[in-house]
Every structure is written in C-alpha cells, then in structure tokens.
DRENZAKOL-393180 format. One line per 4 residues: number of its first residue (from 1); their letters; for each residue z, x, y of N, C-alpha, C. Coordinates in steps of 0.001 Angstrom, whole numbers, padded with zeros to 6 digits, m for minus. Each point is the difference from the previous one (the first is absolute). Layout:
// DRENZAKOL-393180
NUM> A> Z/X/Y/Z/X/Y/Z/X/Y; ...
***
This chain:
// DRENZAKOL-393180
1> MARA> 000000/000871/m001186/000000/m000871/001186/000000/000903/001229; m000802/m000370/001000/m000098/000828/001201/001264/m000089/000789; 000356/001122/000645/001206/000042/000809/m000253/m000659/001333; 001064/m000520/000522/m000123/m000682/001296/m000293/001021/001061
5> SDGR> m000552/m000433/001087/m000343/000860/001129/001250/000512/000669; m000200/001025/000913/001145/000581/000695/000707/m001016/000857; m000778/m000894/000592/000643/m001023/000818/000907/m000867/m000810; m000429/m000305/m001208/000820/m000845/m000872/001291/000727/m000386
9> KRTR> m000104/001369/m000306/001216/000748/m000341/000980/000004/001137; m000517/000237/001197/000902/000029/001152/000715/m001313/000157; m000712/m001083/m000272/000628/m001306/000158/001124/m000192/m000992; m000208/000504/m001262/001024/m000195/m001015/001175/000968/000194
13> KGGA> m000326/001313/000283/001080/000994/000058/000791/m000102/001288; m000690/000039/001088/000724/000041/001257/000449/m001359/000477; m000480/m001060/m000649/000361/m001331/000465/m000878/m000435/001122; m000182/m001261/000108/m000878/m000549/001041/000659/000107/001342
17> PPSE> m000766/000245/001040/000574/000009/001353/000644/m001338/000295; 000942/m000022/000951/000714/m001258/000306/m000953/m001131/000342; m001077/000329/000668/m000909/m001076/000428/m000991/m000385/m001073; m000113/000779/m001082/m000970/m000277/m001041/000674/000136/m001356
21> PAAP> 000624/m001068/m000490/000652/000079/m001313/m001025/000224/m001070; 000419/000664/m001081/m000920/000305/m001096/m000407/m001267/m000715; m001252/m000043/m000420/m000515/m001171/m000721/000121/000242/m001472; 000337/m000997/m000779/000105/000160/m001453/m001337/000429/m000569
25> EGWT> 000070/000774/m001087/m001223/000483/m000636/m000786/m001180/m000551; m001296/000066/000197/m000852/m001086/m000492/m000185/m001124/000994; 000712/000084/001122/m000127/m001077/001010/m001250/000237/000822; m000823/m001031/000202/m001241/000106/000773/000230/m000560/001395
29> AHEE> m000442/000698/000999/000247/m000408/001373/m000858/m001197/000374; 000569/m000838/000814/m000756/m001091/000598/m000586/000483/001314; m001082/m000656/000408/m000724/000475/001193/000877/m000062/001234; 000830/m001091/000122/000804/m000117/001209/001089/001068/000064
33> DLAP> 000413/000525/m001209/001007/001056/m000012/m000544/001318/000506; m001317/000172/m000055/m000611/001267/000372/m000669/m000034/001361; 000164/m001061/000767/m000665/m000095/001293/000523/001084/000918; m000854/000822/000547/000443/001091/000890/000515/m000565/001298
37> PSGR> 000810/000794/000728/000585/m000480/001270/m001052/m000439/000985; m001147/000585/m000039/m001019/m000349/000992/m000553/m001394/m000196; 000343/m000652/m001106/m000515/m001335/m000260/m001331/000002/m000703; m000571/001213/m000259/m001285/000051/m000701/000210/m000237/m001480
41> RLSL> m000864/m000756/m000602/000080/m000236/m001434/m000664/001172/m000726; 000578/000377/m001182/m000530/001107/m000788/m000720/m000531/m001222; m001004/000731/m000386/m000729/m000331/m001209/000739/000630/m001177; 000676/m000846/m000822/000870/000498/m001063/m000792/000242/m001273
45> PSSG> 000469/000934/m000810/m000622/000177/m001319/000341/m001168/m000899; m000734/m000119/m001113/000204/m001138/m000891/001345/000040/m000697; 000634/001210/m000195/001306/000096/m000652/000677/001300/000441; 001299/000060/m000271/000744/001221/000327/001431/m000312/000350
49> LAAD> 000830/001029/000045/001394/m000187/000366/000148/m000017/001506; 000991/m000734/000454/000215/m000140/001438/000222/001346/000668; 000797/000875/m000638/000301/001297/000612/m001253/000845/000165; m000866/m000022/m001039/m001235/000782/000080/m000911/m000521/001101
53> ILAL> m000096/m001313/000070/m000891/m000588/001012/000516/000273/001395; 001356/m000067/000168/000575/000297/001319/m000252/001451/000395; 000085/000877/m000978/m000244/001407/000293/m001435/000227/000435; m000939/m000673/m000661/m001403/000115/000392/m000230/m000580/001385
57> ADAG> 000696/m001101/000306/m000150/m000601/001321/000496/000936/001088; 001179/000681/m000271/000532/000926/000993/m000926/001182/000196; m000662/000418/m001072/m000901/001144/000088/m001380/m000368/000507; m000215/m001287/000304/m001316/m000445/000488/m001023/m000131/m001084
61> GLEP> 000437/m000178/m001230/m000934/m000083/m001116/m000569/m001388/m000227; 000483/m000965/000738/m000515/m001378/m000143/m000805/m000375/001234; m001115/m000651/m000243/m000873/m000417/001107/000404/m001388/000487; m000082/m000215/001321/000278/m001356/000506/m001006/m000973/m000591
65> ASSP> 000508/m001179/m000348/m000892/m001024/m000556/m000923/m000512/001088; m001276/m000118/m000364/m000978/m000513/000974/000052/m001512/000002; 000263/m000578/001140/000039/m001463/000138/m000647/m000358/001319; m000707/m001086/000042/m000674/m000380/001252/001002/m000268/001087
69> ALPA> m000343/000432/001169/000885/m000226/001137/000078/m001484/000321; 001202/m000483/000266/000170/m001407/000352/m000473/m000237/001419; m000720/m001065/000234/m000449/m000284/001369/001167/m000405/000875; m000236/000084/001269/001019/m000414/000954/000301/m001477/m000180
73> PEAR> 001223/m000452/000407/000345/m001428/m000161/m001021/m000927/000630; m000531/000410/001175/m000990/m000880/000635/m001244/m000121/m000859; m000455/001165/m000580/m001199/m000031/m000842/000234/m000825/m001251; 001249/000144/m000599/000277/m000801/m001187/m000017/m001475/000323
77> AEAI> 000506/m000359/001161/000009/m001417/000379/m001409/m000530/000142; m000902/000854/000551/m001375/m000462/000171/m000740/m000043/m001327; 000407/000854/m000950/m000692/000036/m001286/000310/m001226/m000840; 001178/m000635/000247/000365/m001178/m000787/m000908/m001156/000412
81> PRAH> m000719/m000612/m000947/m000886/m001105/000370/000795/m001175/000530; m000458/m000520/001079/000673/m001139/000604/m000510/m001295/m000611; 000867/m000984/m000040/m000380/m001299/m000567/m000798/m000766/001040; m001226/m000333/m000351/m000846/m000772/000907/m000015/m001436/m000493
85> NISF> 001000/m000761/000388/000115/m001363/m000507/m001189/m000856/000397; m000521/000226/001192/m001098/m000838/000472/m001242/000235/m000838; m000365/001301/m000196/m001204/000278/m000766/000180/m000356/m001467; 001231/000080/m000497/000239/m000309/m001417/m000234/m001475/m000284
89> FATP> 000447/m000859/000927/m000117/m001434/m000228/m001223/m000609/000664; m000688/000752/000852/m001091/m000594/000772/m001124/m000498/m000897; m000445/000854/m000933/m001128/m000388/m000845/000311/m001206/m000867; 001139/m000023/m000741/000291/m001204/m000779/000111/m001239/000852
93> LREE> 000587/000124/001195/000131/m001169/000858/m001349/m000498/000457; m000919/000950/000343/m001333/m000425/000423/m000729/m000672/m001146; 000134/000566/m001201/m000672/m000602/m001145/000564/m001378/m000298; 001339/m000139/000113/000604/m001301/m000273/m000433/m001020/001044
97> RKAV> m000054/000458/001282/m000424/m000913/001055/m001437/m000424/m000212; m000832/000945/m000433/m001397/m000316/m000255/m000133/m000979/m001158; 000879/000187/m001028/m000089/m000854/m001182/000378/m001432/000314; 000952/m000215/000926/000459/m001348/000302/m000761/m000617/001153
101> EATE> m000955/000707/000568/m000761/m000565/001108/m000798/m001199/m000473; 000065/m001095/000759/m000667/m001242/m000385/m001516/000180/000052; m000676/m000507/m001023/m001452/000069/m000062/m000560/m001354/m000409; m001276/m000182/000275/m000729/m001173/m000469/m001068/000460/m000963
105> HLAT> m000093/m000688/m001128/m000982/000326/m001022/m001185/m000939/000196; m001139/000563/000362/m001150/m000800/000396/m001187/000191/m000927; m000790/m001059/m000123/m001339/000086/m000571/m000963/m000217/001163; m000942/000901/000176/m000878/m000071/001169/m001443/m000290/m000416
109> FFLA> m000748/m000604/000942/m001410/m000334/m000224/m000703/m000013/001341; m001331/m000089/m000049/m000800/000052/001222/m000627/m001351/000314; m000014/m000302/001281/m000725/m001138/000554/m000657/000474/001281; m001342/m000044/000044/m000718/000392/001213/000435/001385/000491
113> REEY> 000061/000942/m000892/000321/001402/000296/001420/000222/000511; 000831/m001019/m000070/001415/000155/000331/000810/m000062/m001291; 001093/000776/m000047/000836/000037/m001195/001202/m000916/000178; 000199/m000855/m000981/001100/m000966/000025/000922/000275/m001190
117> GVDV> 001249/m000401/000165/000964/000204/m001080/000843/m001237/m000212; 000332/m000267/m001266/000902/m001090/m000357/001062/000546/m000942; 001104/m000704/m000073/001086/000404/m000893/m000532/000075/m001432; 000158/001169/m000618/m000572/000208/m001329/000617/m000943/m001027
121> RLVQ> 001195/m000511/000266/000639/m000914/m000944/m000728/m001338/m000082; m000808/m000298/001017/m000766/m001248/m000025/m001300/000143/m000777; m000419/001224/m000240/m001301/000247/m000626/000162/000021/m001519; m000741/m000866/m000668/000017/m000052/m001456/m000980/001003/m000594
125> EIIR> m001191/000050/000563/m001020/000934/m000476/m001169/000024/000980; m000869/000972/m000162/m001218/000116/000804/m001160/000091/m000986; m000956/m000894/000144/m001095/m000074/m000972/m001350/000068/000723; m001011/000340/m000768/m001354/m000037/000533/m000427/m001452/000188
129> VSEI> m000940/m000185/000897/m000458/m001365/000277/m000795/m000511/m001197; 000469/m001105/m000551/m000698/m000646/m001114/m000677/m001277/000521; m000516/m000783/m000892/m000686/m001224/000429/000993/m000968/000644; m000320/m000418/001193/000846/m000944/000743/m000691/m001360/m000008
133> TPVP> 000703/m001015/m000452/m000543/m001352/m000071/000308/m000738/001300; m001007/m000442/000739/000254/m000717/001258/000756/m001304/m000240; 000747/m000400/001018/000766/m001243/m000042/m000542/m000929/001086; m000479/m001184/m000366/m000546/m000923/001005/001045/m000396/001038
137> RAPG> m000466/m000125/001242/000803/m000489/001126/001211/000902/000276; m000052/001242/m000436/001083/000942/000287/m000233/000637/001367; 001053/000448/000673/m000166/000707/001271/m000942/001190/m000167; m000656/000392/001083/m000994/001062/m000059/000532/001326/m000513
141> FIKG> 001283/000296/000230/000546/001287/m000445/000423/m000028/m001467; m000098/m001159/m000650/000263/m000069/m001435/m001317/000253/m000722; m000103/001134/m000633/m001234/000359/m000701/m000181/m000800/m001276; 001091/m000466/m000571/m000063/m000755/m001240/001178/000364/m000888
145> VINL> m000189/m000078/m001301/001065/000303/m000951/m000538/000952/m001064; 000922/000727/m000639/m000359/000867/m001115/000933/m000297/m001161; m000460/000343/m001186/000806/m000146/m001198/000626/001360/m000302; 001315/000094/000197/000717/001254/m000229/000836/m000146/m001262
149> RGRI> m000570/000415/m001117/000673/m000068/m001296/000554/m001393/m000278; m000855/m000979/000223/000373/m001383/m000308/000628/m000753/001153; 000273/000669/001112/000575/m000675/001176/m001061/m000097/001085; m000112/m001196/000556/m000958/m000228/001083/000719/000215/001315
153> IPVV> m000482/000985/000766/000642/000295/001282/m001036/m000028/001108; 000400/m000448/001216/m000934/m000027/001128/m000225/001398/000544; m001191/000224/000567/m000335/001280/000620/m000254/m000238/001484; 000761/000702/000837/m000109/m000117/001450/m000751/001204/000537
157> DLKR> m001066/m000266/000771/m000675/001084/000713/000903/000368/001171; 000810/001029/m000204/001021/000341/000998/m000645/000416/001314; m001146/000597/m000070/m000685/000423/001219/m000410/m001208/000835; m000535/m001019/m000659/m000374/m001217/000733/001240/m000746/000453
161> KLKL> 001015/m000012/m000817/001246/m000669/000368/000558/000548/001307; m000126/001314/000189/000507/000637/001213/m001045/000086/001102; m001149/m000632/m000235/m001084/m000060/000987/m000537/001390/000339; m000180/000792/m001045/m000548/001344/000159/m001397/000120/m000594
165> GDVE> m000570/m001109/m000446/m001314/000034/m000642/000115/m000458/m001442; m000923/000446/m000833/m000004/m000375/m001416/000004/001255/m000872; 000661/m000129/m001146/m000014/001078/m000981/m001265/m000130/m000842; m000712/001099/m000144/m001173/000012/m000870/000499/000153/m001435
169> ERAR> 000108/m001118/m000681/000621/000024/m001327/m000791/000793/m001024; m001294/000200/000243/m000810/000784/m000928/000056/001500/000287; 000657/000366/001093/000098/001419/000346/000794/000746/m001067; m000351/001259/m000171/000618/000799/m001062/001490/000165/000192
173> QSRI> 000452/000121/001245/001411/000275/000267/000861/m001255/000097; m000603/m001164/000017/000770/m001242/000163/000960/m000196/m001171; 001163/m000551/000317/001017/m000252/m001014/000690/m001336/000258; 000644/m000502/m001052/000863/m001170/000128/001433/000457/m000248
177> VVVK> 000834/m000166/001003/001415/000346/m000109/000754/m001270/m000379; 000529/m000023/m001197/000724/m001185/m000482/001458/000130/000422; 000448/m000966/000803/001376/000021/000503/000730/m001258/m000470; 001322/000153/m000035/000849/m001139/m000361/000942/m000275/001154
181> VRER> m000204/m001136/000654/000802/m000372/001158/000575/m001386/m000260; 001316/m000087/000050/000701/m001262/m000246/m000444/m000626/m001322; m000017/000850/m001005/m000314/m000407/m001372/m001434/m000493/m000172; m000872/000298/000950/m001411/m000379/m000105/m000859/001255/m000053
185> LVGL> m000971/000006/m000919/m000943/001109/m000075/m001218/m000297/000854; m000373/000977/000829/m001164/m000129/000879/m000768/001314/m000063; m001329/m000080/m000059/m000829/001183/000055/m000497/000243/001410; 000164/001227/000493/m000451/000360/001347/m001237/000876/m000125
189> LVDG> m001123/m000508/000508/m001248/000770/m000024/000004/000950/001189; m000097/001325/m000284/000084/001020/001055/m001174/000962/m000134; m000228/000786/001069/m001117/000952/m000003/000225/001160/m000953; 001238/000325/m000278/000279/001103/m000911/001488/000255/m000091
193> ASQV> 000430/000448/m001186/001410/000350/m000187/000201/001456/000393; 001174/000298/000516/000288/001367/000436/000958/000685/m000959; 001295/m000223/000158/000982/000713/m000799/001328/m000722/000031; 000941/000529/m000771/001389/m000453/000020/000824/001163/000520
197> LKVP> 000825/m000246/001002/000783/001091/000597/001294/m000525/000570; 000925/000941/000241/001272/m000324/000629/m000045/000442/001459; 000454/m000881/000860/m000038/000270/001441/001423/m000094/000545; 000498/001044/000689/001330/m000087/000604/000055/m001111/001045
201> VSII> 001073/m000758/m000033/000159/m001085/000973/000023/000550/001420; 000449/001241/000147/000126/000592/001336/m001344/000169/000706; m001127/000016/m000724/m001302/000188/000652/m000728/m001326/000212; 000651/m001109/m000328/m000615/m001316/000197/000376/m000513/001388
205> EPAP> m001010/m000365/000783/000203/m000467/001362/m000707/m001333/000192; 000369/m000730/001059/m000736/m001230/000307/m001471/000315/000237; m000845/m000927/m000371/m001440/000234/000111/m000432/000052/001459; m000656/001086/000439/m000530/000055/001373/m001174/m000955/000142
209> EEVV> m000174/m000532/001184/m001030/m001014/000223/m001402/000531/m000250; m000225/001286/000276/m001360/000520/m000106/m000479/000143/m001438; 000905/m000026/m000999/m000459/000148/m001385/000071/m001312/m000768; 000479/m001043/000633/000132/m001276/m000681/m001186/m000882/000364
213> EIDA> m000860/m000252/m000982/m001148/m000866/000215/000193/m001367/m000640; 001156/m000217/m000588/000271/m001266/m000665/001224/m000643/000628; 000337/m001175/m000463/001165/m000720/000513/001257/000853/m000185; 000705/000246/001093/001193/000846/m000050/001073/m000592/m000903
217> NFIR> m000048/m001310/m000258/000992/m000617/m000879/m000146/000476/m001442; m001175/000511/m000327/m000237/000471/m001365/000429/001463/m000202; 000385/000673/001099/000327/001422/m000046/001494/000178/000232; 000610/000835/m000823/001430/000289/000178/000270/001430/000430
221> GVAK> m001041/000771/000252/000189/001357/000497/m001157/000905/m000383; 000069/001240/000509/m001017/001006/m000287/000710/001291/m000385; m000413/000556/m001135/000544/001292/m000425/m000902/001099/000534; 000558/000872/000833/m000766/001092/000592/000203/001256/m000827
225> MDRR> m001008/000347/m000784/000045/001192/m000835/m000979/001026/000539; m000116/001131/m000683/m000887/001060/000461/m001443/m000492/000028; m000558/m000101/001189/m001402/m000350/000216/m000402/m001344/m000611; 000973/m000890/m000171/m000341/m001314/m000534/001030/m001015/000455
229> LIIL> m000455/m001239/000132/000868/m001127/000319/m000118/m001008/m001132; 001122/m000479/m000480/000016/m001021/m001039/000623/m001255/000591; m000784/m001065/000059/000469/m001268/000553/000717/m000765/m001111; 001264/m000306/000235/000800/m000693/m001004/m000159/m001502/000156
233> MDLP> m000469/m000621/m001057/m000337/m001423/000047/001138/m000842/m000556; 000257/m001135/000654/001000/m000959/m000461/m000723/m001050/m000841; m000090/000244/m001292/m000790/m000872/m000874/000476/m001452/m000033; 001310/m000263/m000067/000417/m001414/000000/m000527/m000774/001206
237> KVLA> m000087/000646/001162/m000543/m000685/001178/m001516/m000131/m000084; m000660/001045/m000517/m001454/m000052/m000120/m000417/m001118/m000947; 000738/m000165/m001074/m000370/m000973/m001030/000818/m001285/000084; 000631/m000236/001131/000864/m001178/000124/m000764/m001285/m000284
241> LELR> m001203/m000140/000552/m000781/m001227/m000191/m000398/m000160/m001463; m000476/001057/m000619/m000414/m000066/m001399/001185/m000323/m000918; 001138/000565/000296/001176/m000266/m000817/000458/m001441/000166; m000080/m000503/001200/000383/m001402/000235/m000939/m000945/m000719
245> DAVE> m001304/000278/000083/m000972/m000857/m000679/000210/000033/m001521; 000336/001194/m000515/000228/000123/m001427/001208/m000809/m000435; 001068/000001/000828/001189/m000760/m000332/m000290/m001488/000045; m000752/m000421/001033/m000341/m001425/000112/m000876/m000457/m001161
249> AGGA> m000971/000855/m000387/m000863/m000359/m001113/000793/m000084/m001298; 000977/000887/m000151/000825/m000036/m001201/000896/m001222/m000036; 000467/m000446/001188/000856/m001179/000061/m000768/m001277/m000207; m001305/000012/000369/m000813/m001189/m000161/m000319/m000216/m001490
***
C-alpha cells in the first residue's frame, strides 16, 4: 500500500492546526468545505482525502472552476420574460368574438343583372327549368305550374312580379328556385342561381334609393360586400298575394 504524502504525515503527527482540525481517514471533502477565502469556486478532483485536497489548494494545485458570470440584477430582470396578458388572450378572444358574430345564411340569384338573396332556410331546392303548364286566367306573373315529384306547385316569374321585365325561361342559365313560405311551396323563375353564402349582419344596411328599382316594401336591406351588392328580399311580402290566394283556394 502506498504511503501517505508528507502533508498527510504532518497532519497525523503534529496534529491539525487550531483552525483546521484533522479529517478522519477516508473522509471526502465537500465543495463548500473547500471554498477559498476569495469566494472563488475550485474545480475538485473526483476523489481524495480532505487533507490532501486542502494541501493542493494551498499550493495552488487546483484550478478555479469555470462558471459563466452572472449578469447584473438589472440585466437578469430584463432577461425574465414578462407576462403579456393582453397578447396571450387577444387571439382567442378575437376568434371567439368572430365565432359568435351574427350572420345571415343566404341563397342568392340574379334578376336583371342584379344579385338578390333570400334566407336559405326558405329554399327547398334549385332546379333547371322544366315544362311549365300554363294556368288559364292566372295573373301575368304566374307562368303556370310544374309537377315536382308528384306535387303541383305554381311558378312565379319573379322578374315580372317585381316589374323588371320577363325571365327567358329557355335561357341556359334560367332556374326555378323552389321556396317554402308559410307551409306553401312556390317556384320562383329567375335569370340564374348564384351561390349560398354567409353574410355578417354588420354589413347589412338599409337599401339606398339609387340601387332599388323595385318596391321598397319588398326589400329588407342590402349587404355590401367586396365589389358586389346583394339585395335582401322579403319573400313573405313579395308572395303575400299568392299565399293569400292559395289559402282562399284551399278553404273553398
């Protein structure tokens, strides 16, 4: 077995100095026990006796441990990320507000190059123009009736009804919009179907006089979208006469 170093002998024979009591053999020093007076931390070996390590420290045999310098308190305060409550909640709140924003679901169609919209819940279907059977002594805007899967329904030339001219029923783009108003099915002959879309209520305004060519009582507003105006039609008012006649005929 190797003999202990001279420092170790001195510690055992002469006794430890008053300020440094001898450490038991086999005892390993802890880092805080070896901290030099200057406050610098030392890079300790993986094992060894406390007396040997202290002797090496006194002789300058241990290198100071390399550790990153701590920033000033002001710099540390700035490095800590601050809580941005506004930005954290802003996006979810905007999305939630957008999700609950009131909208109208419309089915749109064309009459005389103007786009009109009705509540999509009133629209049963949109079909191509089929054979229309004329009805004797019917008003001029009643084109006749069609057989829709076994049901006979009247067809209204909506363009003539609104005094905008006549729909060319043989035209390629012409369509019949089948609507259900007050439990009655009515076919609306139009120049062409457009689309189904959702329109925010916030962009719907009263109809300006310069874009209304029909009875203002039939219009409930205008949706102003990008480069387009959609005239919102009040179908119950437009078809009030037809619905009344249908009820009277049913009662008779």
